[in-house]
C-alpha positions as CSV (number, residue, x, y, z in Angstrom):
1,X,-33.6,-0.2,-31.8
2,X,-35.8,-2.1,-34.3
3,X,-35.3,-0.9,-37.9
4,X,-38.5,1.2,-37.8
5,X,-36.8,3.1,-34.8
6,X,-33.8,3.6,-36.3
7,X,-35.2,5.2,-39.1
8,X,-37.5,7.7,-37.5
9,X,-34.4,8.5,-35.3
10,X,-32.6,9.1,-38.5
11,X,-34.8,11.7,-40.2
12,X,-35.4,13.7,-37.1
13,X,-31.6,14.2,-36.9
14,X,-31.4,14.9,-40.9
15,X,-34.6,17.3,-40.3
16,X,-32.5,19.0,-37.3
17,X,-29.5,19.7,-39.3
18,X,-31.2,20.3,-42.7
19,X,-29.5,17.9,-44.3
20,X,-29.9,14.6,-46.1
21,X,-27.8,12.2,-44.7
22,X,-29.0,8.7,-46.0
23,X,-29.8,8.0,-49.8
24,X,-32.7,5.7,-49.6
25,X,-33.8,3.3,-52.1
26,X,-37.1,0.9,-52.0
27,X,-34.0,-2.0,-52.3
28,X,-31.1,0.0,-50.1
29,X,-29.8,2.9,-48.0
30,X,-26.4,4.4,-48.1
31,X,-24.7,7.5,-46.8
32,X,-25.0,10.7,-48.7
33,X,-22.1,12.9,-49.0
34,X,-22.6,14.8,-46.5
35,X,-23.7,11.5,-44.1
36,X,-20.0,10.6,-45.2
37,X,-18.6,13.7,-44.1
38,X,-20.6,13.5,-40.4
39,X,-19.2,9.7,-40.0
40,X,-15.7,10.5,-40.5
41,X,-15.7,13.7,-37.9
42,X,-17.7,11.5,-35.0
43,X,-16.1,8.0,-35.8
44,X,-12.7,8.9,-33.5
45,X,-15.8,10.3,-30.6
46,X,-17.6,6.9,-30.9
47,X,-14.5,5.0,-30.7
48,X,-13.6,7.0,-27.4
49,X,-17.4,6.1,-26.2
50,X,-16.9,2.5,-27.0
51,X,-13.3,2.8,-24.8
52,X,-15.1,4.3,-22.2
53,X,-17.8,1.7,-21.6
54,X,-15.5,-1.2,-22.0
55,X,-13.7,0.6,-19.0
56,X,-16.3,0.3,-16.6
57,X,-15.4,-3.3,-16.7
58,X,-13.9,-3.0,-13.7
59,X,-16.9,-1.5,-12.4
60,X,-19.1,-4.7,-12.7
61,X,-20.1,-7.2,-10.2
62,X,-16.8,-9.0,-10.5
63,X,-14.0,-7.0,-10.4
64,X,-10.8,-7.3,-12.2
65,X,-7.5,-5.7,-12.9
66,X,-4.0,-5.3,-11.2
67,X,-3.5,-3.5,-8.2
68,X,0.0,-2.4,-7.7
69,X,0.7,-1.7,-3.6
70,X,3.9,-0.3,-2.1
71,X,5.1,-1.2,1.4
72,X,7.9,-2.0,3.5
73,X,9.2,-5.5,5.1
74,X,7.2,-5.7,8.4
75,X,3.9,-4.4,6.7
76,X,4.6,-6.9,3.7
77,X,5.5,-10.0,6.5
78,X,2.4,-9.0,8.8
79,X,0.3,-7.5,7.1
80,X,0.3,-8.9,3.1
81,X,1.7,-12.2,3.6
82,X,-1.3,-13.8,5.8
83,X,-4.1,-12.6,3.9
84,X,-3.3,-12.5,0.0
85,X,-3.6,-16.2,-0.3
86,X,-7.1,-16.1,0.5
87,X,-7.8,-13.1,-1.4
88,X,-6.4,-14.3,-4.6
89,X,-8.1,-17.5,-4.1
90,X,-11.3,-15.6,-3.3
91,X,-11.1,-13.1,-6.1
92,X,-9.4,-14.7,-9.4
93,X,-10.0,-12.2,-11.7
94,X,-7.4,-9.5,-9.5
95,X,-3.9,-9.3,-9.5
96,X,-1.9,-7.9,-6.8
97,X,1.8,-6.5,-7.6
98,X,3.6,-5.6,-4.3
99,X,7.1,-3.7,-4.5
100,X,9.1,-3.6,-1.0
101,X,11.2,-0.8,-0.1
102,X,12.2,1.4,2.6
103,X,11.7,4.8,1.3
104,X,8.2,6.2,0.9
105,X,7.3,6.3,-2.9
106,X,5.2,9.4,-4.8
107,X,2.1,6.9,-5.2
108,X,1.3,8.8,-9.0
109,X,4.5,9.1,-10.4
110,X,5.7,5.3,-9.2
111,X,2.1,4.2,-10.7
112,X,1.2,2.6,-7.3
113,X,-2.8,2.3,-6.7
114,X,-2.0,2.6,-3.1
115,X,0.6,1.9,-0.1
116,X,0.9,0.6,3.5
117,X,2.7,2.4,5.8
118,X,3.0,3.2,9.3
119,X,0.1,5.8,10.3
120,X,2.2,8.4,11.6
121,X,4.4,8.5,8.0
122,X,1.6,8.5,5.9
123,X,1.0,11.9,4.3
124,X,-2.1,14.4,5.5
125,X,-3.8,14.6,2.2
126,X,-4.2,10.7,1.8
127,X,-7.2,8.7,2.3
128,X,-5.8,6.3,5.1
129,X,-7.5,3.1,6.5
130,X,-6.0,1.4,9.3
131,X,-5.2,-2.1,8.7
132,X,-3.3,-3.1,11.5
133,X,-3.2,-2.9,15.3
134,X,-1.4,-0.1,17.3
135,X,3.0,-1.6,16.9
136,X,5.5,-0.7,19.7
137,X,9.0,-1.5,19.1
138,X,11.3,-2.7,22.2
139,X,15.1,-2.6,23.1
140,X,16.1,-6.6,23.3
141,X,19.1,-8.3,24.0
142,X,20.1,-12.1,25.0
143,X,20.8,-13.2,28.7
144,X,24.2,-14.0,27.5
145,X,24.8,-10.0,26.9
146,X,23.4,-9.0,30.1
147,X,25.6,-11.4,31.5
148,X,28.7,-9.1,30.8
149,X,27.0,-5.6,31.3
150,X,24.4,-3.7,33.4
151,X,20.9,-3.1,32.4
152,X,20.4,0.5,30.7
153,X,18.1,2.2,33.1
154,X,17.1,5.2,30.8
155,X,17.6,5.5,26.9
156,X,20.9,7.8,27.9
157,X,22.7,4.5,29.5
158,X,22.6,3.2,25.7
159,X,25.7,4.9,24.9
160,X,27.5,2.5,27.3
161,X,25.9,-0.4,25.6
162,X,26.6,-2.4,21.8
163,X,23.6,-1.9,19.7
164,X,22.8,-3.3,16.5
165,X,22.1,-0.3,14.0
166,X,20.2,-0.8,10.8
167,X,20.7,1.0,7.9
168,X,17.5,2.4,5.6
169,X,17.2,1.5,2.3
170,X,15.9,4.3,0.9
171,X,17.6,6.9,2.5
172,X,20.8,5.4,3.3
173,X,20.8,7.1,7.1
174,X,20.7,4.6,10.2
175,X,17.2,4.1,12.2
176,X,17.2,6.4,14.9
177,X,15.8,4.7,17.9
178,X,12.6,6.2,19.2
179,X,11.9,6.6,23.0
180,X,9.2,8.8,25.3
181,X,10.7,10.5,27.8
182,X,8.8,12.4,30.1
183,X,5.8,12.3,27.9
184,X,8.5,14.0,25.0
185,X,9.5,12.0,21.9
186,X,12.9,11.7,21.7
187,X,15.0,9.9,18.6
188,X,18.4,8.5,19.4
189,X,21.3,7.7,17.5
190,X,22.8,4.5,19.4
191,X,26.5,3.1,19.2
192,X,27.2,-0.1,18.1
193,X,29.8,-2.3,15.9
194,X,27.7,-3.6,13.5
195,X,25.5,-2.0,10.6
196,X,23.6,-4.0,8.4
197,X,20.5,-3.0,6.2
198,X,18.7,-6.2,6.1
199,X,16.3,-6.5,8.5
200,X,16.5,-10.1,9.1
201,X,20.0,-9.9,9.7
202,X,19.4,-7.8,12.3
203,X,17.3,-9.7,14.3
204,X,19.4,-12.8,13.9
205,X,22.6,-10.7,15.2
206,X,20.4,-9.7,17.9
207,X,19.7,-13.1,18.7
208,X,23.1,-14.6,18.6
209,X,24.4,-11.9,21.0
210,X,26.2,-9.0,19.3
211,X,24.3,-6.6,21.0
212,X,21.0,-5.0,21.6
213,X,18.6,-4.8,18.7
214,X,16.0,-2.8,18.2
215,X,12.7,-4.7,17.0
216,X,9.4,-5.4,16.5
217,X,7.4,-6.2,20.0
218,X,5.0,-8.9,17.8
219,X,8.0,-10.4,16.5
220,X,10.1,-10.9,20.1
221,X,7.1,-11.5,22.4
222,X,7.6,-15.2,22.6
223,X,11.1,-15.4,22.9
224,X,10.8,-12.5,26.0
225,X,8.2,-14.8,27.6
226,X,10.1,-17.9,27.3
227,X,13.1,-15.8,28.6
228,X,15.7,-16.4,25.8
229,X,15.7,-12.7,24.8
230,X,15.5,-9.9,27.7
231,X,13.3,-6.9,27.5
232,X,14.9,-3.9,29.0
233,X,13.3,0.3,28.7
234,X,10.3,-1.1,29.1
235,X,8.3,1.8,30.1
236,X,10.3,4.2,27.6
237,X,9.2,2.1,24.6
238,X,5.2,3.6,23.8
239,X,2.8,2.3,21.3
240,X,2.6,4.3,18.0
241,X,0.2,4.0,14.9
242,X,0.1,0.9,13.2
243,X,0.2,0.0,9.7
244,X,-2.1,2.0,7.1
245,X,-3.5,1.4,3.5
246,X,-3.5,5.0,1.9
247,X,-4.1,6.4,-1.7
248,X,-4.6,9.7,-2.9
249,X,-8.4,10.0,-4.2
250,X,-11.4,8.5,-2.6
251,X,-12.6,7.4,-5.4
252,X,-11.0,3.6,-5.8
253,X,-11.3,0.4,-8.7
254,X,-13.5,-2.0,-7.5
255,X,-10.3,-4.1,-7.6
256,X,-8.8,-1.7,-4.7
257,X,-11.9,-1.7,-3.1
258,X,-12.4,-5.1,-2.0
259,X,-8.7,-5.1,-1.2
260,X,-9.2,-2.4,1.0
261,X,-12.2,-4.1,2.7
262,X,-10.4,-7.6,3.3
263,X,-7.4,-5.7,5.1
264,X,-9.3,-3.3,7.5
265,X,-8.6,-3.6,11.3
266,X,-10.0,-4.6,13.5
267,X,-12.5,-6.4,10.7
268,X,-9.8,-7.9,8.6
């Protein structure tokens, strides 16, 4: 504002309040006692306004800040690892923190901006956006394993097999094997000598012939195709919703919004 416009604004305020706020001479302008009192009263409010305006920096054309995401191992490997390097290169003012664990995390209590989980596990009150295709988990074993055992024809036949079990890190229980039987979804506990809490070890043990493994089809497709692994119970393993990014509010920061646009499937 120009000095004259500011002077007119202050005189109008004094007229409205009925109190002189400034003592004016030909050489200087200084607050009166009433002006000093008003300034002290409104100073915290002015500071809040300044803080609020500064916070809008995140909503400008060049987003910045940190985006915190909770997810699980498979999504971290297949969704985030391939795409984050390009995202970070293109947006140098945005930092991304990824926490990987099995158990579902309360986003607000954990201080997370978003999570990435299988679509069927996302709570209905969340905004959920697909970031990957439908998935399928399959049962596989090595040719050497099947050289000594019959192929299971139904999920019930697994009771006569050795399976590699995976213990969930968060809840501590064993991961159930899920199948579709007569259009009905079932969850089974399977027998086995080996229990691990690391999916890489579970996959390595299956590939070494320790037993049947319950693995993402995406991870073993090449090995099934070239005969290194044999897939069984195929018709009982049906697709299910893939990975979804979710968050609790439709109003998100520009940094998260641009990350969502990068990860969104099938446009990713």
